[in-house]
C-alpha positions, -999 to +999 in steps of 0.1 A: +000+000+000+014+034-010+018+062+015+001+094+004+021+126+002+018+149+032-007+178+028-015+207+051-050+213+064-073+239+049-075+270+073-111+264+081-105+228+091-074+237+111-093+263+130-121+238+138-095+212+151-077+239+171-110+249+187-117+212+196-082+208+210-085+239+232-117+226+246-101+193+254-072+211+270-097+229+292-113+196+301-079+181+311-073+211+333-107+205+349-097+169+355-065+180+372-084+203+394-109+175+403-080+152+412-062+179+432-094+187+451-101+150+459-133+149+440-155+118+438-140+090+416-172+087+396-172+124+388-136+122+377-143+091+355-173+109+339-151+139+330-123+117+318-147+099+295-160+132+281-124+143+275-115+111+258-146+114+236-136+150+226-101+138+216-114+108+198-139+130+178-110+153+169-089+124+158-117+111+135-123+145+120-086+149+113-084+115+096-115+123+075-098+155+064-068+135+053-089+111+034-108+139+017-076+155+006-063+122-007-095+115-026-095+150-041-060+145-057-062+132-092-050+096-096-046+075-127-054+044-106-091+053-101-108+027-080-075+013-067-067+048-054-100+050-036-095+015-021-061+025-008-073+057+007-102+039+025-078+011+037-055+037+052-084+054+069-098+022+083-063+013+095-058+046+113-093+046+128-090+010+139-058+018+158-077+044+178-099+019+195 
């Protein structure tokens, strides 16, 4: 399977991802505060799950952007190119679980 050339994110997508990462960063700070204050373990676990979900969602959106960019690039291989892009996407998302 060929590795696709590196591409930068469009400004709009980059801004969206940065916003999501900043929110997750705030959630991590909140987790640290909860731990520091000796909060209930169930409350900490709930916030940790929310933080993980936020990061997982950001990871998925990033990988979808990569796939969109790869699919928008012209390729003489046609269907084979689409298959390779989808295989890479599936592999990256599968490792996230």
